[in-house]
VEXDREN-2710 file (C-alpha; in Angstrom, 1 decimal):
% VEXDREN-2710
k/r/px/py/pz
1/MET/55.5/109.2/65.6
2/PRO/51.4/109.3/66.9
3/LEU/50.1/106.4/69.7
4/ALA/46.3/107.6/68.6
5/GLU/45.6/104.6/67.3
6/ILE/47.2/102.1/70.2
7/PRO/44.8/100.7/72.4
8/VAL/45.8/101.4/75.9
9/ALA/44.5/99.4/79.1
10/VAL/45.6/100.7/82.6
11/PRO/44.7/97.8/85.3
12/ASN/43.2/97.6/88.5
13/PRO/42.6/98.4/91.5
14/PHE/42.6/102.2/89.6
15/ARG/41.7/101.9/86.2
16/LEU/41.6/104.9/84.0
17/ASP/40.4/104.6/79.9
18/LEU/42.8/106.8/78.7
19/THR/42.9/107.6/74.9
20/GLY/46.4/106.9/72.9
21/LYS/46.6/110.7/72.8
22/GLN/46.9/111.1/76.8
23/VAL/49.1/108.7/76.8
24/GLU/51.1/109.7/74.5
25/ARG/51.1/113.1/76.4
26/LEU/52.2/111.3/79.7
27/PHE/54.9/109.9/77.7
28/GLN/56.3/113.0/76.2
29/ILE/56.7/115.0/79.8
30/SER/58.9/111.7/81.2
31/PRO/62.4/112.6/81.6
32/ASP/63.4/109.2/79.9
33/LEU/63.1/108.4/76.6
34/VAL/60.1/106.3/75.7
35/TYR/59.2/104.1/72.8
36/ILE/57.5/101.5/71.5
37/ILE/58.6/98.3/69.8
38/ASP/56.1/96.3/66.9
39/VAL/58.0/92.6/67.7
40/ASN/56.0/91.4/64.6
41/LEU/57.5/94.3/62.5
42/ARG/60.2/94.9/64.2
43/LYS/60.2/98.5/64.3
44/MET/59.1/101.7/66.5
45/VAL/55.6/102.6/66.4
46/PHE/56.5/105.1/68.8
47/ILE/59.2/107.2/70.1
48/SER/58.9/110.1/72.2
49/ASN/60.3/113.5/71.5
50/ARG/63.0/112.9/74.0
51/VAL/65.1/111.5/71.6
52/GLN/65.9/114.6/69.9
53/ASP/67.7/115.8/73.4
54/ILE/69.6/112.4/74.4
55/LEU/70.6/111.3/70.6
56/GLY/70.2/114.6/68.4
57/TYR/67.8/112.7/65.8
58/THR/64.1/114.1/65.3
59/CYS/61.4/111.5/64.8
60/ASP/61.6/112.3/61.1
61/ASP/65.1/111.4/61.1
62/ILE/64.0/108.1/62.2
63/GLN/61.2/107.7/59.7
64/GLN/64.1/108.1/57.1
65/MET/66.2/105.4/59.2
66/GLY/62.7/103.0/58.5
67/GLY/61.4/103.6/61.8
68/SER/64.4/101.8/63.5
69/LEU/67.5/103.1/65.4
70/ILE/69.6/99.6/64.3
71/SER/71.2/101.1/61.7
72/VAL/73.4/103.6/64.4
73/LEU/73.7/101.0/67.1
74/VAL/77.1/100.1/67.7
75/HIS/78.4/96.7/68.5
76/PRO/81.0/94.2/67.6
77/ASP/78.3/91.9/66.4
78/LEU/75.4/93.6/66.1
79/ASN/73.1/91.1/64.1
80/ARG/73.4/88.5/67.0
81/PHE/72.8/91.2/69.2
82/VAL/69.4/92.8/67.6
83/ALA/68.6/88.8/67.4
84/GLU/69.3/88.3/71.6
85/ILE/67.0/91.5/72.2
86/TYR/63.9/90.4/70.2
87/GLN/64.0/87.0/71.2
88/ARG/63.9/88.2/74.7
89/PHE/61.1/90.2/73.8
90/ALA/59.0/87.6/72.0
91/VAL/59.4/85.4/75.7
92/LEU/58.8/88.4/78.2
93/LYS/55.8/87.8/80.4
94/GLU/53.3/89.9/82.2
95/GLY/54.4/92.2/84.6
96/GLU/57.7/91.2/83.9
97/THR/60.8/93.6/83.0
98/ALA/64.2/92.8/80.3
99/LYS/67.1/95.3/81.3
100/PHE/69.9/96.1/78.6
101/THR/72.4/98.4/77.9
102/PHE/73.6/99.4/74.5
103/GLU/75.8/101.6/72.8
104/ILE/74.2/103.9/69.8
105/ARG/76.0/106.8/67.8
106/HIS/74.5/110.0/68.2
107/LYS/73.9/112.0/65.4
108/ASN/76.8/114.5/66.1
109/GLY/79.1/111.2/65.7
110/GLY/79.8/110.6/69.4
111/ILE/79.2/107.5/71.1
112/ARG/76.1/107.1/74.1
113/SER/75.5/104.5/76.5
114/ILE/71.6/103.6/76.8
115/ARG/70.0/101.8/79.3
116/SER/66.6/100.5/78.6
117/ARG/63.9/98.9/80.9
118/ALA/61.6/96.8/78.3
119/THR/57.5/95.6/79.2
120/VAL/54.8/94.0/77.5
121/LEU/52.4/96.4/76.4
122/THR/49.9/94.6/74.2
123/TYR/49.3/90.9/72.7
124/ASP/48.0/90.2/69.4
125/GLU/45.0/87.9/68.5
126/ASN/47.2/84.8/69.2
127/GLY/48.0/85.8/72.8
128/LYS/52.1/86.2/71.6
129/ASN/53.6/89.8/72.3
130/HIS/52.8/92.8/70.2
131/LEU/53.9/95.7/71.6
132/ILE/57.2/96.2/73.9
133/MET/57.1/99.5/75.8
134/ASN/60.3/100.4/76.5
135/VAL/62.0/103.4/78.8
136/ALA/65.4/104.3/78.7
137/GLU/68.1/106.7/80.2
138/ASP/71.1/107.7/79.0
139/VAL/73.8/106.4/81.5
140/THR/77.1/107.6/79.6
141/ASP/78.1/110.1/82.3
142/ALA/77.4/107.5/85.0
143/LEU/79.2/104.7/83.7
144/ALA/82.2/106.5/82.7
145/HIS/82.1/107.8/86.2
146/GLU/81.7/103.7/87.6
147/MET/84.5/103.0/85.2
148/ASP/86.2/105.8/87.0
149/LEU/85.4/104.8/90.5
150/GLN/86.3/101.3/89.7
151/LYS/90.1/102.7/88.4
152/LYS/90.7/104.3/91.4
153/GLU/89.6/101.8/93.7
154/TYR/91.5/98.9/91.6
155/GLN/94.8/101.8/92.1
156/ILE/94.2/102.6/95.8
157/ASN/94.2/98.7/96.5
158/GLU/97.3/98.1/94.3
159/THR/99.1/100.7/96.1
160/GLU/97.8/99.3/99.7
161/VAL/99.0/96.3/98.5
162/ILE/102.5/97.6/97.6
163/PHE/103.1/99.7/99.8
164/LYS/101.5/97.2/103.0
165/CYS/98.7/99.8/104.6
166/GLY/95.1/100.4/104.8
167/SER/92.7/102.9/105.2
168/TRP/90.0/103.3/107.5
169/GLU/87.2/105.9/108.3
170/TRP/84.9/106.4/111.4
171/GLN/81.7/109.2/110.7
172/LYS/79.2/110.6/113.0
173/ASN/76.1/107.7/113.8
174/GLU/77.9/105.2/112.0
175/LYS/77.9/102.1/114.1
176/GLY/81.1/100.8/113.1
177/ILE/84.1/101.9/111.4
178/ARG/84.8/101.0/107.5
179/TRP/88.0/99.4/106.6
180/SER/89.7/99.4/103.3
181/GLU/90.6/95.9/101.9
182/GLY/94.5/96.4/102.2
183/LEU/93.5/97.2/106.2
184/PHE/91.9/93.9/106.3
185/ARG/95.3/92.1/104.5
186/LEU/97.5/94.2/106.8
187/MET/95.9/92.6/110.0
188/GLY/95.9/89.1/108.2
189/LEU/92.2/88.8/107.6
190/ALA/90.2/87.9/104.4
191/PRO/88.3/91.1/103.0
192/GLU/85.9/88.9/101.6
193/ALA/84.7/87.4/104.7
194/TYR/83.6/91.0/105.8
195/PRO/81.5/92.2/102.7
196/ASP/80.1/95.4/104.8
197/LYS/83.4/96.0/105.4
198/SER/82.6/97.6/108.7
199/VAL/84.3/96.9/112.0
200/THR/84.2/97.9/116.0
201/ARG/86.4/99.7/118.0
202/ALA/86.9/96.4/120.0
203/PHE/87.6/94.3/117.3
204/PHE/90.6/96.4/116.1
205/GLU/91.4/97.0/119.9
206/SER/91.7/93.0/120.1
207/PHE/94.8/92.9/117.7
208/ILE/97.1/95.3/119.4
209/VAL/100.1/94.4/121.8
210/PRO/98.4/94.2/125.3
211/GLU/101.7/96.2/126.4
212/ASP/100.7/98.9/124.1
213/LEU/97.1/99.0/124.2
214/ALA/96.6/101.4/127.2
215/ARG/99.6/103.8/125.7
216/VAL/97.2/103.6/122.3
217/GLN/93.9/104.4/124.2
218/ASN/95.2/107.2/126.5
219/TYR/96.6/109.0/122.9
220/SER/93.3/108.4/121.3
221/LYS/91.5/110.0/124.3
222/MET/94.2/113.0/124.7
223/VAL/93.5/113.7/121.1
224/LEU/90.1/114.3/121.4
225/VAL/90.4/116.7/124.5
226/GLU/92.4/118.5/122.9
227/LYS/90.7/118.8/119.5
228/ASN/93.8/118.1/117.4
229/ASP/93.4/117.7/114.0
230/THR/95.8/115.1/113.3
231/PHE/97.1/112.4/115.3
232/GLN/99.9/109.9/114.9
233/ILE/100.9/107.1/117.0
234/GLU/103.2/103.8/116.3
235/HIS/102.7/100.4/118.2
236/ARG/102.6/96.8/117.5
237/ILE/99.8/94.2/116.8
238/ILE/99.1/90.2/116.6
239/ASP/97.7/89.6/113.0
240/ALA/95.1/86.8/112.5
241/ALA/98.0/84.6/111.7
242/GLY/100.0/85.4/115.0
243/ASN/102.7/87.3/113.5
244/LEU/104.0/90.6/115.5
245/LYS/103.7/93.5/113.4
246/TYR/105.0/97.6/114.0
247/LEU/102.1/100.0/112.7
248/THR/102.2/103.6/112.4
249/LEU/98.6/105.1/112.1
250/ARG/97.6/108.9/111.1
251/ALA/94.9/110.4/111.1
252/ARG/93.2/113.6/110.4
253/CYS/89.9/114.4/112.3
254/GLN/86.9/116.7/111.5
255/TYR/85.0/118.4/114.3
256/GLY/81.1/120.0/114.1
257/GLU/80.2/123.7/115.3
258/ASP/79.3/122.2/118.6
259/GLY/83.2/121.0/118.8
260/ARG/82.1/117.6/118.8
261/LEU/84.1/114.8/116.8
262/GLU/82.1/114.3/113.5
263/ARG/84.5/112.3/110.9
264/VAL/88.2/110.9/111.4
265/ILE/90.1/109.2/107.9
266/GLY/92.9/107.6/108.9
267/VAL/96.0/105.1/107.4
268/ALA/97.5/102.2/108.9
269/ALA/101.2/100.9/107.4
270/ASP/102.8/98.3/108.1
271/ARG/106.4/99.7/109.4
272/THR/107.9/95.9/110.2
273/GLU/110.4/95.1/107.9
274/ILE/112.0/98.9/108.5
275/GLU/111.7/98.0/112.2
276/THR/114.0/94.9/111.5
277/TYR/116.1/96.7/109.6
278/GLN/116.3/99.5/112.0
279/LYS/117.1/97.3/114.6
280/GLU/120.0/95.2/113.0
281/LEU/121.4/98.7/111.6
282/GLU/121.6/99.9/115.9
283/ARG/123.1/96.0/116.6
284/ARG/125.5/96.4/113.7
285/LEU/126.5/100.0/114.3
286/VAL/126.9/99.4/118.3
287/ALA/129.3/96.6/117.8
288/LEU/131.0/98.7/115.2
289/LYS/131.3/101.2/117.6
290/LYS/132.5/99.1/120.3
291/SER/135.1/97.4/117.6
292/ASN/136.1/101.0/117.0
293/GLN/136.7/101.6/120.4
294/ASP/138.5/98.5/120.7
295/LEU/141.3/99.5/118.2
296/GLU/141.3/102.9/119.2
297/GLN/142.3/101.9/123.1
298/PHE/144.6/99.3/121.3
299/ALA/146.3/101.8/119.1
300/TYR/146.8/104.1/122.0
301/VAL/148.1/101.8/124.4
302/ALA/150.1/100.1/121.7
303/SER/152.0/103.0/120.3
304/HIS/152.1/104.8/123.8
305/ASP/154.2/101.5/125.2
306/LEU/156.2/101.4/121.8
307/GLN/157.4/105.3/122.7
308/GLU/159.7/103.7/125.5
309/PRO/161.9/101.0/123.8
310/LEU/162.1/103.7/120.6
311/ARG/163.6/106.4/123.0
312/LYS/165.8/103.5/124.6
313/ILE/167.1/102.9/120.9
314/ILE/167.2/106.9/120.0
315/ALA/169.1/107.4/123.3
316/PHE/171.6/104.4/122.6
317/GLY/172.3/105.2/118.9
318/GLU/173.2/108.9/119.5
319/ARG/175.2/107.6/122.1
320/LEU/176.5/105.1/120.5
321/ASP/177.6/107.6/117.6
322/LYS/179.1/110.3/119.7
323/LYS/181.0/107.7/122.2
324/TYR/182.6/105.2/119.7
325/LYS/182.2/107.4/116.6
326/GLU/186.1/106.5/115.6
327/GLN/185.7/103.1/116.3
328/LEU/182.6/102.4/114.2
329/GLY/184.4/103.7/110.9
330/THR/182.4/105.2/107.9
331/GLU/180.1/102.2/107.3
332/GLY/179.2/101.9/111.1
333/GLN/178.2/105.3/111.4
334/PHE/176.3/105.2/108.3
335/PHE/174.3/101.6/110.0
336/VAL/173.8/104.0/113.5
337/GLU/172.7/107.0/111.1
338/ARG/170.0/104.7/109.5
339/MET/169.3/103.2/112.5
340/THR/168.3/106.6/114.0
341/ASN/167.0/108.2/111.5
342/ALA/163.9/105.2/111.2
343/ALA/163.4/105.5/114.9
344/TYR/162.5/108.8/114.7
345/ARG/160.4/108.0/111.4
346/MET/158.8/105.4/113.7
347/ASN/158.7/108.1/116.9
348/GLY/156.8/110.6/114.4
349/LEU/154.2/107.9/113.1
350/ILE/153.5/106.7/116.7
351/GLU/152.7/110.4/117.8
352/ASP/150.5/110.8/114.8
353/LEU/148.7/107.5/115.6
354/LEU/148.3/108.8/118.9
355/THR/147.0/112.0/117.6
356/TYR/144.6/110.0/115.1
357/SER/142.9/107.9/118.1
358/ARG/142.6/111.1/120.7
359/VAL/140.4/112.6/118.1
360/SER/137.6/109.9/118.9
361/ARG/138.3/109.8/122.6
362/GLN/137.0/113.4/122.6
363/THR/138.5/114.1/126.6
364/GLU/137.9/117.9/125.5
365/SER/134.9/119.8/126.5
366/LEU/133.0/121.7/123.7
367/THR/133.4/125.4/123.8
368/PHE/132.6/128.5/121.3
369/ILE/136.0/129.4/119.7
370/SER/137.1/131.7/117.0
371/LEU/138.9/129.9/114.1
372/GLU/140.4/133.3/113.0
373/GLU/142.3/132.9/116.7
374/VAL/143.0/128.8/116.0
375/VAL/144.7/129.6/112.7
376/LYS/146.6/133.0/114.3
377/ASN/148.0/130.8/116.8
378/VAL/149.0/128.3/113.8
379/ILE/150.7/130.9/112.0
380/GLU/152.7/131.6/114.8
381/ASP/153.9/128.0/115.8
382/LEU/154.6/127.6/111.7
383/GLU/156.6/131.3/111.8
384/VAL/160.3/129.6/111.1
385/LYS/158.8/127.3/108.0
386/ILE/156.7/130.4/106.6
387/GLN/160.0/132.4/107.4
388/ASP/162.0/129.6/105.4
389/LYS/159.9/128.9/102.4
390/ASN/159.0/132.8/102.0
391/ALA/155.5/132.4/102.0
392/THR/152.4/134.3/102.2
393/ILE/149.3/133.2/103.9
394/ILE/145.7/135.4/103.6
395/ILE/143.6/135.0/106.3
396/ASP/139.9/135.7/105.6
397/LYS/137.3/136.8/108.5
398/LEU/136.6/133.4/110.2
399/PRO/133.8/132.5/112.2
400/THR/133.0/131.9/115.5
401/ILE/131.9/128.0/116.3
402/GLU/131.5/125.1/118.9
403/ALA/134.3/122.9/118.5
404/ARG/137.2/121.8/120.4
405/GLN/140.4/123.9/120.8
406/VAL/142.8/121.0/120.8
407/GLN/141.4/119.4/117.6
408/MET/140.6/122.6/115.3
409/HIS/144.2/123.7/116.2
410/GLN/145.5/120.1/114.7
411/LEU/143.2/120.4/111.6
412/PHE/144.4/123.8/110.3
413/LEU/148.4/123.1/111.8
414/ASN/148.1/119.8/109.2
415/LEU/146.4/121.8/106.1
416/ILE/148.9/124.6/106.2
417/GLU/151.6/122.5/106.8
418/ASN/150.9/120.3/103.9
419/ALA/150.8/123.6/101.8
420/LEU/154.1/124.8/102.6
421/LYS/155.5/121.0/102.2
422/PHE/154.0/120.9/98.9
423/THR/155.3/123.3/97.1
424/GLN/156.5/123.9/94.0
425/PRO/160.5/125.0/93.4
426/SER/161.2/128.4/92.7
427/VAL/157.5/129.4/93.8
428/ALA/156.4/131.3/96.9
429/PRO/153.8/129.7/98.4
430/VAL/150.7/131.5/98.8
431/VAL/147.8/130.0/101.3
432/ALA/144.4/131.5/102.0
433/VAL/142.3/130.5/104.5
434/LYS/138.7/131.4/103.8
435/ALA/135.3/131.1/105.3
436/ARG/131.5/131.7/104.9
437/LYS/128.2/130.7/105.7
438/ALA/127.4/127.7/103.5
439/ASN/124.2/127.9/101.6
440/ILE/121.4/125.7/101.6
441/GLN/122.0/124.2/98.4
442/GLU/125.3/123.0/99.3
443/ILE/124.4/121.7/102.2
444/LYS/121.4/119.4/100.9
445/GLY/123.9/118.3/98.5
446/ILE/125.8/116.6/100.7
447/MET/124.3/114.3/102.6
448/GLN/126.5/113.9/105.6
449/LEU/125.2/117.6/106.7
450/ASN/121.4/118.3/108.2
451/PRO/119.6/120.4/106.2
452/HIS/117.9/122.2/109.2
453/GLU/121.2/123.3/110.5
454/THR/123.6/126.3/110.3
455/TYR/127.1/125.2/108.8
456/TYR/130.1/127.6/107.7
457/ARG/132.0/126.4/104.3
458/VAL/136.1/126.7/105.4
459/SER/138.6/126.6/102.6
460/VAL/142.4/126.4/102.7
461/SER/143.9/126.8/99.1
462/ASP/147.8/126.5/97.8
463/ASN/149.2/127.6/94.8
464/GLY/152.0/124.4/95.3
465/ILE/152.0/121.4/93.2
466/GLY/148.5/120.1/93.7
467/PHE/147.4/116.4/92.6
468/GLU/145.5/114.5/90.0
469/PRO/142.2/114.8/90.8
470/GLU/141.4/111.0/90.9
471/TYR/143.6/110.8/94.2
472/ALA/140.9/113.4/95.7
473/GLU/139.4/110.8/97.7
474/ARG/142.5/108.4/98.4
475/ILE/144.5/111.2/100.0
476/PHE/142.4/111.1/103.1
477/THR/142.9/107.1/103.7
478/ILE/145.3/106.4/106.8
479/PHE/148.9/105.7/105.6
480/GLN/148.4/107.1/101.7
481/ARG/151.1/108.8/100.2
482/LEU/151.4/110.4/96.3
483/HIS/154.9/110.7/97.1
484/GLY/157.9/108.9/98.1
485/ARG/159.8/109.8/101.7
486/SER/162.8/110.9/100.0
487/GLU/160.6/113.8/97.8
488/TYR/158.5/115.0/101.0
489/GLU/158.3/114.0/104.5
490/GLY/155.4/112.4/106.2
491/THR/154.0/109.5/107.6
492/GLY/150.8/109.5/105.5
493/LEU/148.4/110.1/108.2
494/GLY/148.1/114.3/108.5
495/LEU/145.4/114.4/106.3
496/ALA/143.4/111.5/107.8
497/ILE/143.5/113.0/110.6
498/CYS/142.0/116.0/109.1
499/ARG/139.0/114.3/107.8
500/LYS/138.6/112.3/111.4
501/ILE/138.5/115.6/113.2
502/VAL/136.0/116.8/110.9
503/GLU/133.6/114.3/111.1
504/SER/134.0/114.2/114.8
505/ASN/132.7/117.8/114.6
506/HIS/129.6/116.5/112.4
507/GLY/131.0/118.1/109.4
508/TYR/132.4/117.4/105.9
509/ILE/135.4/117.5/104.5
510/GLU/136.6/117.3/100.3
511/ALA/139.7/118.2/98.4
512/HIS/140.1/119.2/95.2
513/GLY/143.3/119.9/93.1
514/ASN/145.0/119.9/89.5
515/VAL/148.7/118.5/89.4
516/GLY/150.5/122.1/89.1
517/GLY/147.7/124.0/90.0
518/GLY/147.5/123.7/93.7
519/ALA/144.9/122.3/95.9
520/GLU/142.2/123.4/98.0
521/PHE/140.4/121.5/101.0
522/ILE/136.8/122.5/101.7
523/PHE/134.8/121.4/104.9
524/TYR/132.1/122.4/106.4
525/LEU/131.3/123.1/110.6
526/PRO/128.6/123.3/112.1
527/HIS/127.9/126.4/114.0
528/ARG/126.6/124.4/116.7
529/GLN/127.5/120.8/117.7
530/HIS/124.3/119.7/119.2
531/GLU/122.1/121.0/116.2
532/ALA/123.9/119.0/114.0
533/ARG/123.7/115.8/115.6
END
């Protein structure tokens, strides 16, 4: 579209008399799209060749569209939009610029966003605006980038609100530290009250609890002296509303080639709720520990004090049976026998209670012991039972661990004795004791274990009567029995003692079984005790 016929006037102080052709050449070399609209004809009288680069249309294409791009404009209310644009053109004053953004369909079908600036070029004979020059640029990518930034900023702000945190940044040659909105909120401040989002270090330090200030300052100096890439510190603040808060500060430092600090990016997180929960948990743990100690002490003292009268009951019962057996008669002898048996059972129960309470007292010191030697000693203790049952005991190669000798002896004694007790009729018992190093998947699958430490997986399995899988947890409960005393003797404390021993050694125990298919007790023990704590 030629510009030769359009009169062009260049204002003072540097006046140039340019022909339309000369001005057209200037417009054609402009990186922006230049087009001129005749307000009266409502059509373009000139458009630079940049239109093809930006929108894909040639000047011939636009001529075929009637000298206008209105047909390819994209707007939900196109007629109103076009009317408003021409109304704005009509009232434009000399030297004034109108800015507007619109969407237009590219020749390839895509939608482009165009930002245009309009100014009056010439007036008609009545002094009204005639030709309007527009300089336009494609801002599609810029708007998309801007929207993406806004979306990310929104996501960051929402994340800071949800996680009660805020970020900050310091750069060399900047006067202050830039805070995010979340950090202002964390300090109990309104972000809008700080439009430049910049504060001084002294401003931040004014919130730090006085008892923590020197520690924070000294730590910051140490980081700079040692030129650490990262730092982390926890301290308390009093926010603008007077609330005490616990913060965790984490930051990454960037240094220049000269070794000087150039940039620090950090995050401050509010851990007040965690601190509150942790203190409450510690308080409850202390109370629970004291309660357990009191109960253990009571069980120990009560059991110990009960043994003496029980011994007398047993002794006098046996003496009564021996000395006055004939005078007692059949019924009297039956009563004495029942009394004595009950006293023996009570004595066994007290002994087990004493054993249970001793586990937590941990009077025995830790030492490295061979579990293989422990099991061999247990086999010697149970030699008579093993022979009576015609049992086979299979002992795998067992590890050496740091533990308490007496406790490990009690653990294996209870488990192997159980295997010899709960046997199937007319079936010779087979008991297998095996061990191997636990793999990381097994350790991670048990929340009671520390995944950074070494554990051994030990198992004691048998071919006895087994149990219903649903009772796998119940059998470890104190005084719980799956069978009556008439079927199998015992106090119901053996497996509870096993669990307490394993857990007091920072391990874990579980049971697997099926009725008629035997039972397997698996427990995990750490190689070293101090590593697992």
